[in-house]
C-alpha positions as CSV (number, residue, x, y, z in Angstrom):
1,L,263.3,-127.3,26.8
2,P,261.1,-128.0,29.6
3,H,258.6,-125.2,28.7
4,G,258.3,-126.5,25.1
5,E,260.1,-124.0,23.4
6,F,262.1,-125.0,20.0
7,I,265.6,-123.7,19.5
8,E,266.9,-124.0,16.1
9,I,270.6,-124.5,16.0
10,H,272.5,-124.6,12.6
11,Q,275.6,-127.0,12.8
12,P,277.2,-128.5,9.7
13,L,277.0,-131.9,9.5
14,G,280.2,-132.2,7.3
15,P,283.8,-130.7,7.5
16,V,284.1,-127.1,8.0
17,D,286.8,-124.5,6.9
18,D,288.7,-122.1,9.1
19,H,286.0,-119.7,9.4
20,G,283.4,-122.3,10.2
21,H,281.7,-122.4,6.8
22,P,280.7,-126.0,5.5
23,I,282.9,-127.6,2.7
24,A,280.9,-129.0,0.0
25,L,280.5,-132.7,0.1
26,A,281.9,-134.8,-2.9
27,Y,278.2,-136.2,-3.5
28,Q,276.4,-132.8,-3.3
29,G,274.1,-132.3,-6.3
30,A,273.8,-136.0,-7.1
31,S,270.5,-137.0,-8.1
32,V,268.4,-138.7,-5.5
33,P,266.7,-142.2,-6.5
34,K,263.0,-142.2,-6.2
35,K,262.9,-145.9,-6.1
36,M,264.8,-148.5,-4.0
37,N,265.3,-150.5,-7.2
38,K,267.3,-147.6,-8.9
39,L,269.9,-148.3,-6.2
40,G,270.1,-152.0,-7.3
41,S,269.0,-153.3,-3.9
42,A,266.3,-155.4,-5.5
43,G,268.7,-157.2,-8.1
44,H,267.1,-159.7,-10.6
45,P,264.0,-161.6,-9.7
46,V,264.8,-165.4,-8.9
47,A,262.2,-168.0,-10.0
48,G,260.1,-169.7,-7.4
49,S,257.1,-169.1,-5.2
50,T,256.5,-166.2,-3.1
51,W,257.9,-167.6,0.0
52,S,260.9,-169.8,-1.4
53,P,263.0,-169.6,-4.6
54,D,263.8,-172.5,-6.6
55,P,266.8,-174.6,-6.0
56,V,269.9,-173.1,-7.6
57,E,270.4,-176.0,-10.0
58,E,266.9,-175.4,-11.6
59,T,267.5,-171.6,-11.6
60,V,270.8,-172.3,-13.5
61,A,269.1,-174.6,-16.0
62,L,266.3,-172.1,-16.9
63,Q,268.9,-169.2,-17.5
64,N,270.7,-171.6,-19.8
65,A,267.7,-172.6,-21.5
66,R,266.5,-169.0,-22.1
67,K,270.2,-168.2,-23.4
68,H,269.9,-171.2,-25.7
69,I,266.7,-170.0,-27.2
70,H,268.0,-166.5,-27.8
71,A,271.1,-167.8,-29.4
72,S,269.0,-170.1,-31.6
73,E,266.7,-167.2,-32.9
74,G,269.8,-165.4,-33.8
75,T,268.7,-162.1,-32.1
76,S,269.8,-160.6,-28.9
77,S,267.9,-158.5,-26.7
78,Q,270.1,-155.4,-27.8
79,D,269.1,-156.3,-31.5
80,E,265.5,-156.3,-30.4
81,A,265.7,-153.0,-28.4
82,S,267.4,-151.1,-31.4
83,E,264.6,-152.6,-33.7
84,L,262.1,-150.8,-31.6
85,A,263.9,-147.9,-31.0
86,G,263.5,-144.7,-33.1
87,R,260.8,-144.0,-35.6
88,P,258.2,-146.3,-36.6
89,S,258.6,-147.6,-40.3
90,D,255.7,-148.2,-42.7
91,P,254.2,-151.7,-42.2
92,K,255.3,-154.0,-45.2
93,A,252.4,-154.4,-47.5
């Protein structure tokens, strides 16, 4: 208003029932991500410099080399994670 008064108006932003009460939304109560990466917006980092990524062929070659190293070691990242999970064991003497 011109004289600076603020008027609060309650208006539902979603659908309403016959009496004008808001209908619960399908996503109501869902967790709100605290960081953008939880939404998956960042994706996986690509090798390269700060300003430009490496060529696609080089990135694919690096990924294949990493897969080959993991395959030759005989352990996958899931195996490594399961070994680290849980209670610590006694060190072998």
